[in-house]
LUMPADO-41752 format. One line per field, with one value per residue: residue number from 1; residue in three letters; chain; x, y, z of N, C-alpha, C, CB in turn. Coordinates in nm, 4 decimals. Glycine has a CB too. Layout:
N
zami <- NUM,...
rodren <- ALA,...
vexkol <- A,...
neast <- X,...
nnorth <- Y,...
nup <- Z,...
caeast <- X,...
canorth <- Y,...
caup <- Z,...
ceast <- X,...
cnorth <- Y,...
cup <- Z,...
cbeast <- X,...
cbnorth <- Y,...
cbup <- Z,...
***
This chain:
152
zami <- 1,2,3,4,5,6,7,8,9,10,11,12,13,14,15,16,17,18,19,20,21,22,23,24,25,26,27,28,29,30,31,32,33,34,35,36,37,38,39,40,41,42,43,44,45,46,47,48,49,50,51,52,53,54,55,56,57,58,59,60,61,62,63,64,65,66,67,68,69,70,71,72,73,74,75,76,77,78,79,80,81,82,83,84,85,86,87,88,89,90,91,92,93,94,95,96,97,98,99,100,101,102,103,104,105,106,107,108,109,110,111,112,113,114,115,116,117,118,119,120,121,122,123,124,125,126,127,128,129,130,131,132,133,134,135,136,137,138,139,140,141,142,143,144,145,146,147,148,149,150,151,152
rodren <- UNK,UNK,UNK,UNK,UNK,UNK,UNK,UNK,UNK,UNK,UNK,UNK,UNK,UNK,UNK,UNK,UNK,UNK,UNK,UNK,UNK,UNK,UNK,UNK,UNK,UNK,UNK,UNK,UNK,UNK,UNK,UNK,UNK,UNK,UNK,UNK,UNK,UNK,UNK,UNK,UNK,UNK,UNK,UNK,UNK,UNK,UNK,UNK,UNK,UNK,UNK,UNK,UNK,UNK,UNK,UNK,UNK,UNK,UNK,UNK,UNK,UNK,UNK,UNK,UNK,UNK,UNK,UNK,UNK,UNK,UNK,UNK,UNK,UNK,UNK,UNK,UNK,UNK,UNK,UNK,UNK,UNK,UNK,UNK,UNK,UNK,UNK,UNK,UNK,UNK,UNK,UNK,UNK,UNK,UNK,UNK,UNK,UNK,UNK,UNK,UNK,UNK,UNK,UNK,UNK,UNK,UNK,UNK,UNK,UNK,UNK,UNK,UNK,UNK,UNK,UNK,UNK,UNK,UNK,UNK,UNK,UNK,UNK,UNK,UNK,UNK,UNK,UNK,UNK,UNK,UNK,UNK,UNK,UNK,UNK,UNK,UNK,UNK,UNK,UNK,UNK,UNK,UNK,UNK,UNK,UNK,UNK,UNK,UNK,UNK,UNK,UNK
vexkol <- A,A,A,A,A,A,A,A,A,A,A,A,A,A,A,A,A,A,A,A,A,A,A,A,A,A,A,A,A,A,A,A,A,A,A,A,A,A,A,A,A,A,A,A,A,A,A,A,A,A,A,A,A,A,A,A,A,A,A,A,A,A,A,A,A,A,A,A,A,A,A,A,A,A,A,A,A,A,A,A,A,A,A,A,A,A,A,A,A,A,A,A,A,A,A,A,A,A,A,A,A,A,A,A,A,A,A,A,A,A,A,A,A,A,A,A,A,A,A,A,A,A,A,A,A,A,A,A,A,A,A,A,A,A,A,A,A,A,A,A,A,A,A,A,A,A,A,A,A,A,A,A
neast <- -2.7858,-2.7426,-2.5168,-2.3271,-2.2982,-2.2127,-1.9646,-1.8245,-1.8134,-1.6380,-1.4079,-1.3340,-1.2796,-1.0571,-0.8765,-0.8475,-0.7286,-0.4788,-0.3777,-0.3613,-0.1537,0.0658,0.0069,-0.1267,-0.1609,-0.0348,-0.2059,-0.3930,-0.6525,-0.6450,-0.6002,-0.8383,-1.0172,-1.0027,-0.9998,-1.1284,-1.1929,-1.1114,-0.9154,-0.7077,-0.3691,-0.1255,0.2074,0.5058,0.6690,0.5664,0.3061,-0.0224,-0.2684,-0.5650,-0.6473,-0.4645,-0.1506,-0.1370,-0.1269,0.1127,0.2916,0.2718,0.3491,0.6131,0.7221,0.6914,0.8260,1.0898,1.1544,1.2127,1.0108,0.7016,0.5097,0.1983,0.0291,-0.2773,-0.4457,-0.6476,-0.8687,-1.0583,-1.3569,-1.5744,-1.8902,-2.0838,-2.3633,-2.3052,-2.0434,-1.7270,-1.4900,-1.1784,-0.9285,-0.6379,-0.3807,-0.0743,0.1547,0.4465,0.6381,0.9313,1.1135,1.4356,1.5774,1.7797,1.9973,2.0174,2.1033,2.3482,2.4731,2.5259,2.6894,2.5895,2.4134,2.1597,1.7942,1.7716,1.5773,1.3551,1.1544,0.8414,0.6410,0.3201,0.0515,-0.2550,-0.4841,-0.7875,-1.0419,-1.3366,-1.5780,-1.9080,-1.9972,-2.1499,-2.0155,-1.9327,-1.7460,-1.4802,-1.1513,-1.1259,-0.9633,-0.6412,-0.3927,-0.0649,0.1206,0.4331,0.5456,0.7459,1.0636,1.2650,1.5741,1.7499,1.6506,1.5447,1.7727,1.7855,1.7864,1.9614,1.8146,1.7997
nnorth <- -0.2421,0.0023,0.1071,-0.0748,0.0032,0.2631,0.2163,0.0870,0.3012,0.4729,0.3097,0.2996,0.5612,0.5960,0.4147,0.5430,0.7838,0.6888,0.5728,0.8297,0.9615,0.8581,0.9069,1.1386,1.4932,1.6988,1.9245,2.2130,2.1505,1.8753,1.8440,1.9539,1.7645,1.5473,1.6124,1.7968,2.1513,2.1999,2.0197,1.8118,1.6886,1.4387,1.3434,1.1663,1.3748,1.6049,1.8015,1.9219,2.1649,2.2385,2.3270,2.4956,2.4883,2.2215,2.0664,2.1466,2.0797,1.7923,1.7423,1.8378,1.6490,1.4018,1.4697,1.4127,1.1841,0.9562,0.7835,0.6608,0.4184,0.3405,0.1280,0.0033,-0.1788,-0.4079,-0.2425,-0.0725,0.0373,0.2412,0.3406,0.6261,0.7734,1.0692,1.0621,0.8892,0.6613,0.5683,0.3150,0.1811,-0.0483,0.0226,-0.0053,0.1543,0.2450,0.3930,0.5136,0.6089,0.9353,0.9572,1.1344,1.1254,0.8623,0.8707,1.0655,0.9177,0.7233,0.5045,0.2580,0.3512,0.3087,0.2402,0.2044,0.3323,0.1971,0.1840,0.0520,0.1107,0.2647,0.4202,0.6386,0.7877,1.0290,1.0458,1.2583,1.3038,1.5140,1.7507,1.6930,1.4370,1.1722,1.2854,1.3455,1.4497,1.4184,1.2837,1.0629,0.9386,0.6734,0.5335,0.1940,0.0221,0.0457,0.0168,0.0200,0.3452,0.6638,0.9673,1.2091,1.5028,1.8430,2.0877,2.3420,2.6859
nup <- 0.4079,0.2911,0.4447,0.3552,0.0971,0.1330,0.2648,0.0630,-0.1259,0.0190,0.0485,-0.2200,-0.2662,-0.0921,-0.2206,-0.4659,-0.3889,-0.2968,-0.5397,-0.6698,-0.5561,-0.7062,-0.9612,-1.0288,-1.1094,-0.8531,-0.7406,-0.6383,-0.7096,-0.6984,-0.4162,-0.3170,-0.4128,-0.2537,0.0109,0.2993,0.3510,0.6089,0.6813,0.8835,0.9345,1.0035,0.9519,0.9049,0.8082,0.9128,1.0589,0.9455,0.8713,0.7163,0.3663,0.2383,0.1096,0.1195,-0.1202,-0.2327,-0.0355,-0.0385,-0.3032,-0.2994,-0.1063,-0.2454,-0.4600,-0.4202,-0.5266,-0.7963,-0.8834,-0.7456,-0.5627,-0.4247,-0.2138,-0.0829,0.1687,0.3517,0.4571,0.7022,0.7763,0.9538,0.9436,1.0408,0.9977,0.8339,0.8495,0.8983,1.0515,0.9309,0.8541,0.7290,0.5969,0.4548,0.1888,0.0876,-0.1781,-0.2817,-0.5336,-0.5543,-0.6769,-0.9652,-0.9163,-0.6444,-0.6016,-0.7343,-0.5847,-0.3750,-0.4617,-0.5686,-0.7852,-1.0167,-0.9380,-0.6781,-0.3751,-0.1149,0.1136,0.2817,0.5282,0.6524,0.8511,0.7732,0.9063,0.9930,0.9459,0.7566,0.5839,0.4566,0.1915,-0.0293,-0.2651,-0.2365,-0.0411,0.1730,0.3026,0.6427,0.8525,0.8494,0.9269,0.9047,0.9972,1.0212,1.0184,0.9691,0.7962,0.4992,0.3473,0.2517,0.3489,0.1584,0.0384,0.2170,0.1665,0.3362,0.5272,0.4557
caeast <- -2.7381,-2.6919,-2.3833,-2.2376,-2.2588,-2.1239,-1.8323,-1.7555,-1.7712,-1.5239,-1.2971,-1.2933,-1.2060,-0.9174,-0.7887,-0.8245,-0.6389,-0.3459,-0.3349,-0.3337,-0.0199,0.1528,-0.0322,-0.1941,-0.0844,-0.0792,-0.2290,-0.4939,-0.7785,-0.6239,-0.6277,-0.9864,-1.0930,-0.9913,-0.9838,-1.2266,-1.1151,-1.0500,-0.8521,-0.5870,-0.3055,-0.0022,0.2782,0.6571,0.7350,0.5054,0.1615,-0.0790,-0.4116,-0.6404,-0.6013,-0.3497,-0.0184,-0.1372,-0.0733,0.2481,0.3714,0.2645,0.4320,0.7540,0.7612,0.6959,0.9251,1.2246,1.1774,1.1863,0.8798,0.6498,0.3950,0.1347,-0.0606,-0.3641,-0.5109,-0.7028,-0.9543,-1.1460,-1.4387,-1.6912,-1.9799,-2.1874,-2.4298,-2.2311,-1.8908,-1.6840,-1.3559,-1.1146,-0.7982,-0.5736,-0.2463,-0.0137,0.3014,0.4781,0.7704,0.9813,1.2295,1.5269,1.6154,1.9145,2.0906,2.0413,2.1889,2.4817,2.5405,2.5532,2.7857,2.5105,2.3573,2.0151,1.6905,1.7468,1.4500,1.3219,1.0126,0.7806,0.5009,0.2568,-0.0791,-0.3045,-0.5884,-0.8409,-1.1863,-1.4024,-1.7045,-1.9757,-2.0455,-2.2200,-1.9453,-1.8990,-1.6625,-1.3488,-1.0802,-1.1290,-0.8391,-0.5610,-0.2675,0.0167,0.2172,0.5141,0.5578,0.8698,1.1407,1.3626,1.6585,1.7849,1.5448,1.5929,1.8678,1.7233,1.8670,1.9681,1.7319,1.8931
canorth <- -0.2362,0.1228,0.1144,-0.1464,0.0829,0.3797,0.1485,0.0703,0.4340,0.5328,0.2326,0.3361,0.6977,0.5715,0.3523,0.6420,0.8669,0.6198,0.5850,0.9768,0.9932,0.8211,0.9209,1.2680,1.6199,1.7249,2.0587,2.2472,2.0839,1.7431,1.8527,1.9700,1.6477,1.4371,1.6702,1.9068,2.2714,2.1936,1.8849,1.8016,1.5564,1.4189,1.2573,1.1790,1.4892,1.7076,1.8177,2.0152,2.1974,2.3128,2.3003,2.5765,2.4318,2.0694,2.0049,2.1813,1.9971,1.6637,1.7489,1.8431,1.5197,1.2916,1.5028,1.3711,1.0485,0.9405,0.7277,0.6013,0.3327,0.3286,0.0247,0.0081,-0.3004,-0.4209,-0.1306,-0.0817,0.1618,0.2426,0.4566,0.6664,0.8868,1.1366,1.0601,0.7566,0.6454,0.4793,0.2827,0.0795,-0.0703,0.0753,-0.0269,0.2826,0.2175,0.5252,0.4844,0.7341,1.0084,0.9112,1.2243,1.0785,0.7408,0.9110,1.1228,0.8159,0.6346,0.3813,0.2430,0.3878,0.2292,0.2142,0.2570,0.3424,0.1400,0.2112,-0.0116,0.1884,0.2522,0.5427,0.6341,0.9129,1.0406,1.1007,1.3109,1.3206,1.6466,1.7678,1.6342,1.3013,1.1625,1.3603,1.3252,1.5622,1.3966,1.1749,1.0490,0.8428,0.6195,0.4257,0.0838,-0.0315,0.1085,-0.0669,0.1120,0.4717,0.7728,1.0542,1.3208,1.6213,1.9586,2.1676,2.4686,2.7972
caup <- 0.2790,0.2725,0.5076,0.2781,-0.0197,0.1784,0.2857,-0.0849,-0.1796,0.0993,0.0100,-0.3584,-0.2496,-0.0439,-0.3283,-0.5783,-0.3246,-0.2932,-0.6780,-0.7181,-0.5073,-0.7951,-1.1032,-1.0596,-1.0856,-0.7149,-0.7361,-0.5431,-0.7548,-0.6415,-0.2734,-0.2888,-0.4510,-0.1548,0.1482,0.3273,0.3805,0.7422,0.7007,0.9542,0.8934,1.0708,0.8821,0.9566,0.7662,0.9790,1.0761,0.8693,0.8905,0.6041,0.2335,0.1958,0.1110,0.1212,-0.2535,-0.2501,0.0561,-0.0990,-0.4322,-0.2605,-0.0422,-0.3332,-0.5642,-0.3792,-0.5679,-0.9295,-0.8972,-0.6168,-0.5787,-0.2984,-0.2020,0.0283,0.2049,0.4939,0.4866,0.8092,0.7544,1.0464,0.8924,1.1365,0.9230,0.7279,0.8921,0.9032,1.0864,0.8471,0.8751,0.6330,0.5819,0.3318,0.1449,-0.0014,-0.2428,-0.3280,-0.6100,-0.5491,-0.8045,-1.0134,-0.8551,-0.5134,-0.6084,-0.7903,-0.4719,-0.2687,-0.5249,-0.5975,-0.9159,-1.0181,-0.9052,-0.5291,-0.3182,0.0228,0.1273,0.4075,0.5624,0.7530,0.8712,0.7471,0.9928,0.9955,0.9383,0.6256,0.5991,0.3261,0.1597,-0.1493,-0.3656,-0.1924,0.0694,0.1757,0.4331,0.7415,0.9208,0.7901,0.9956,0.8547,1.1011,0.9682,1.1060,0.9318,0.6786,0.4283,0.2482,0.2982,0.3202,0.0523,0.0888,0.2538,0.1619,0.4587,0.5253,0.4411
ceast <- -2.6796,-2.5449,-2.2881,-2.2025,-2.1861,-1.9755,-1.7580,-1.7246,-1.6507,-1.4046,-1.2507,-1.2324,-1.0690,-0.8312,-0.7618,-0.7186,-0.4974,-0.2923,-0.2884,-0.2007,0.0933,0.1286,-0.0954,-0.1004,-0.1326,-0.0809,-0.3419,-0.6333,-0.7693,-0.6605,-0.7739,-1.0737,-1.0968,-1.0024,-1.0981,-1.1311,-1.0563,-0.9760,-0.7355,-0.5090,-0.1770,0.0750,0.4276,0.7287,0.6657,0.3495,0.1082,-0.2294,-0.4602,-0.5733,-0.4809,-0.2165,-0.0082,-0.0841,0.0596,0.3470,0.3868,0.3609,0.5789,0.8094,0.7864,0.7992,1.0542,1.2499,1.1509,1.0484,0.8330,0.5401,0.3401,0.0369,-0.1504,-0.4309,-0.5646,-0.7899,-1.0535,-1.2330,-1.5607,-1.7732,-2.0695,-2.2526,-2.3350,-2.0809,-1.8544,-1.5343,-1.2983,-0.9693,-0.7501,-0.4402,-0.1902,0.1313,0.3293,0.6268,0.8070,1.1166,1.3217,1.5560,1.7529,2.0225,2.1177,2.1339,2.3336,2.5467,2.5965,2.6592,2.7261,2.4492,2.2071,1.9090,1.6873,1.6306,1.4333,1.1751,0.9697,0.6531,0.4484,0.1113,-0.1368,-0.4462,-0.6533,-0.9894,-1.2284,-1.5401,-1.7683,-2.0269,-2.1206,-2.1571,-1.8777,-1.8113,-1.5255,-1.2841,-1.0876,-1.0042,-0.7709,-0.4291,-0.1910,0.1254,0.2990,0.5296,0.7055,0.9359,1.2304,1.4302,1.6763,1.6752,1.6161,1.7091,1.7852,1.8117,1.8453,1.8864,1.8328,1.8469
cnorth <- -0.1044,0.1508,0.0418,-0.0649,0.2132,0.3313,0.1345,0.2006,0.4972,0.4493,0.2851,0.4742,0.6761,0.5121,0.4566,0.7587,0.8115,0.6274,0.7304,1.0131,0.9691,0.8695,1.0588,1.3860,1.6729,1.8756,2.0800,2.1746,1.9281,1.7468,1.8533,1.8488,1.5281,1.4895,1.7772,2.0274,2.2748,2.0828,1.9010,1.6669,1.5566,1.3100,1.2649,1.3062,1.6159,1.7078,1.9242,2.0444,2.2840,2.2777,2.3814,2.5066,2.2833,2.0214,2.0209,2.0912,1.8476,1.6534,1.7488,1.7155,1.4078,1.3283,1.4613,1.2320,1.0500,0.8927,0.6745,0.5050,0.3076,0.2235,0.0339,-0.1269,-0.3067,-0.2967,-0.1671,0.0615,0.1502,0.3685,0.4946,0.7924,0.9365,1.1523,0.9068,0.7582,0.5417,0.4448,0.1793,0.0698,-0.0175,0.0171,0.0832,0.2473,0.3552,0.4984,0.6197,0.8032,0.9529,1.0017,1.1741,0.9582,0.7794,0.9873,1.0357,0.7103,0.5060,0.3822,0.2922,0.2809,0.1787,0.2713,0.2522,0.3077,0.1588,0.1230,0.0709,0.1811,0.3902,0.5237,0.7775,0.9136,1.1078,1.1555,1.3219,1.4559,1.6401,1.6983,1.4875,1.2970,1.2311,1.3427,1.4550,1.5379,1.2697,1.1668,0.9368,0.8029,0.5064,0.3205,0.0226,0.0559,0.0020,0.0292,0.2509,0.5713,0.8633,1.1403,1.4441,1.7379,2.0325,2.2931,2.5725,2.8981
cup <- 0.2476,0.3228,0.4172,0.1537,0.0095,0.2095,0.1578,-0.1430,-0.1129,0.0504,-0.1252,-0.3487,-0.1969,-0.1517,-0.4406,-0.5192,-0.3286,-0.4394,-0.7290,-0.6749,-0.6156,-0.9339,-1.1246,-1.0492,-0.9531,-0.7079,-0.6352,-0.5811,-0.6951,-0.4989,-0.2469,-0.3242,-0.3502,-0.0103,0.1693,0.3533,0.5095,0.7691,0.7829,0.9224,0.9858,0.9963,0.9474,0.9147,0.8283,0.9822,0.9898,0.9061,0.7704,0.4701,0.1883,0.2172,0.1021,-0.0130,-0.2695,-0.1566,0.0077,-0.2128,-0.3969,-0.1934,-0.1484,-0.4513,-0.5369,-0.4397,-0.7163,-0.9661,-0.7607,-0.6539,-0.4399,-0.3041,-0.0709,0.0452,0.3403,0.5426,0.6015,0.7965,0.8597,1.0124,1.0122,1.0738,0.8076,0.7614,0.9055,0.9570,0.9741,0.8893,0.7704,0.6400,0.4490,0.3055,0.0451,-0.0506,-0.3077,-0.3993,-0.6117,-0.6846,-0.8372,-0.9461,-0.7055,-0.5099,-0.6443,-0.6623,-0.3697,-0.3386,-0.5429,-0.7240,-0.8959,-0.9905,-0.7627,-0.4822,-0.1711,0.0369,0.2734,0.4226,0.6659,0.7651,0.8480,0.8436,0.9930,0.9905,0.8123,0.6553,0.4600,0.3117,0.0197,-0.2722,-0.3344,-0.0643,0.0566,0.3064,0.5207,0.8247,0.8639,0.8548,0.9321,0.9524,1.0381,1.0687,1.0995,0.8102,0.6220,0.3336,0.3274,0.2570,0.2079,0.1229,0.0993,0.2420,0.2896,0.4334,0.5180,0.5416
cbeast <- -2.8405,-2.7810,-2.3816,-2.2942,-2.3780,-2.1876,-1.8495,-1.8509,-1.8837,-1.5457,-1.3317,-1.4167,-1.2822,-0.9168,-0.8598,-0.9793,-0.6834,-0.3581,-0.4493,-0.4372,0.0080,0.1604,-0.1326,-0.3121,-0.1053,0.0168,-0.2595,-0.5086,-0.7907,-0.4810,-0.5652,-1.0399,-1.0390,-0.8558,-0.8344,-1.3311,-1.1926,-1.1402,-0.8129,-0.6179,-0.2678,-0.0252,0.2673,0.7457,0.7375,0.5532,0.1271,-0.0628,-0.4342,-0.6384,-0.7100,-0.3493,0.0472,-0.2854,-0.1329,0.2618,0.3054,0.1265,0.3984,0.7732,0.6481,0.5480,0.9314,1.2396,1.0871,1.2796,0.8793,0.5946,0.4312,0.0736,0.0166,-0.4654,-0.4241,-0.5804,-1.0305,-1.0602,-1.4941,-1.6450,-2.0747,-2.1259,-2.4642,-2.2930,-1.8616,-1.6990,-1.3425,-1.1181,-0.7825,-0.5998,-0.2219,-0.0079,0.3290,0.4708,0.7634,0.9986,1.1850,1.6641,1.6178,1.9252,2.0326,1.9140,2.1324,2.4674,2.4572,2.4045,2.9107,2.4078,2.3710,1.9853,1.6897,1.8520,1.3399,1.3537,1.0053,0.7478,0.5045,0.2897,-0.1077,-0.3219,-0.5402,-0.7874,-1.2400,-1.4166,-1.6982,-2.0878,-1.9229,-2.2330,-1.8455,-1.8272,-1.6457,-1.3664,-0.9266,-1.2667,-0.8632,-0.5428,-0.2879,0.0704,0.1395,0.6474,0.4495,0.8476,1.2297,1.2954,1.5741,1.9215,1.5023,1.4684,1.9958,1.6734,1.8365,2.1174,1.6347,1.8973
cbnorth <- -0.2689,0.2070,0.0526,-0.2802,0.1139,0.4489,0.0098,-0.0065,0.5294,0.5236,0.0836,0.3337,0.7962,0.4778,0.2199,0.7125,0.8889,0.4621,0.5381,1.0851,0.9076,0.6909,0.8068,1.2905,1.7291,1.6578,2.1128,2.4055,2.0890,1.6956,1.9746,2.0896,1.6006,1.3621,1.7387,1.8737,2.3862,2.2020,1.8167,1.8141,1.5463,1.3826,1.2919,1.0588,1.4925,1.8247,1.8473,1.9736,2.2746,2.4767,2.3223,2.7075,2.4732,2.0086,2.0596,2.3336,2.0004,1.6350,1.8802,1.9577,1.4731,1.2589,1.6382,1.3692,0.9445,0.8558,0.6168,0.7131,0.1996,0.4528,-0.1012,0.1185,-0.4062,-0.4389,-0.0877,-0.1037,0.1729,0.2427,0.4126,0.6953,1.0103,1.2737,1.1448,0.6896,0.5929,0.5341,0.2349,0.1043,-0.2105,0.2313,-0.1769,0.4426,0.0914,0.6304,0.4345,0.6948,1.1749,0.9194,1.3743,1.0467,0.6388,1.0134,1.2057,0.7383,0.6218,0.3587,0.0868,0.4422,0.1257,0.2628,0.1859,0.4820,-0.0200,0.3624,-0.1663,0.3173,0.1949,0.5732,0.5865,0.9874,1.1150,0.9857,1.4430,1.2238,1.7509,1.9090,1.7324,1.2292,1.0254,1.5113,1.2853,1.5660,1.3844,1.1933,1.0247,0.8881,0.5652,0.4737,-0.0215,-0.1827,0.2379,-0.1923,0.1384,0.5110,0.8669,1.1487,1.3477,1.6107,2.0438,2.2024,2.4890,2.8566
cbup <- 0.1881,0.3296,0.6527,0.2445,-0.0980,0.3131,0.3482,-0.1929,-0.1683,0.2684,0.0065,-0.4621,-0.1505,0.0779,-0.3919,-0.6285,-0.1883,-0.2396,-0.7618,-0.6607,-0.3813,-0.7900,-1.1461,-0.9656,-1.2030,-0.6014,-0.8734,-0.5388,-0.9307,-0.6584,-0.2139,-0.3665,-0.5773,-0.1732,0.1662,0.4593,0.3672,0.8403,0.5697,1.1016,0.7210,1.2186,0.7292,0.9019,0.6140,0.9216,1.2173,0.7339,1.0293,0.6265,0.1419,0.2697,0.2277,0.1475,-0.3732,-0.2194,0.1964,-0.1445,-0.5189,-0.1683,0.0580,-0.3865,-0.5893,-0.2201,-0.4904,-0.9802,-1.0043,-0.5146,-0.6522,-0.2558,-0.2072,0.0122,0.1880,0.5949,0.3583,0.9549,0.5910,1.2024,0.7579,1.2855,1.0248,0.7017,1.0450,0.7607,1.2427,0.7143,1.0132,0.4993,0.5966,0.3413,0.0764,0.0923,-0.3565,-0.2036,-0.7595,-0.4884,-0.7884,-1.1772,-0.8598,-0.4492,-0.7145,-0.9353,-0.4102,-0.2166,-0.4480,-0.5011,-0.9717,-1.1464,-0.9927,-0.4440,-0.3742,0.0779,0.0860,0.4194,0.6129,0.7349,1.0043,0.5735,1.1307,0.8913,1.0557,0.5120,0.6715,0.3082,0.1574,-0.1732,-0.4029,-0.3052,0.0979,0.1482,0.4070,0.8340,1.0736,0.6415,1.1447,0.7318,1.2321,0.9237,1.0689,0.8926,0.7231,0.3515,0.0904,0.2458,0.4656,-0.0114,-0.0104,0.3844,0.0408,0.4989,0.6527,0.2936
***
């Protein structure tokens, strides 16, 4: 029964994380509430290690859109004491900025959708479960990605 309760707590943390991408202020407090200090990540936009810059990088990535909506389903959680391996499917909808649509000569409301898999490891600490490793792997795309500004 204990493993079932731990699995539920981890799934709730995952769901709160996915909702937070759309509804929260993505600041250092946000990063600390979901990640360990030594978190590692791998996404299509790059790899990361540690909390420094995590919130800012997430804010910049999602700031390329007017709105986003992230869905999680099919949670797989394998608890082993104070650690667990996690995996879930995700549908990520990204509504383009009006300026992106205008630059493309298109009507507002266009979006870039991604179906993917999140996979990683969570650990239990004094403040609950946190991601120690989180990898995002796209499986499919629909629509055009955002316009990326050239590096100076």
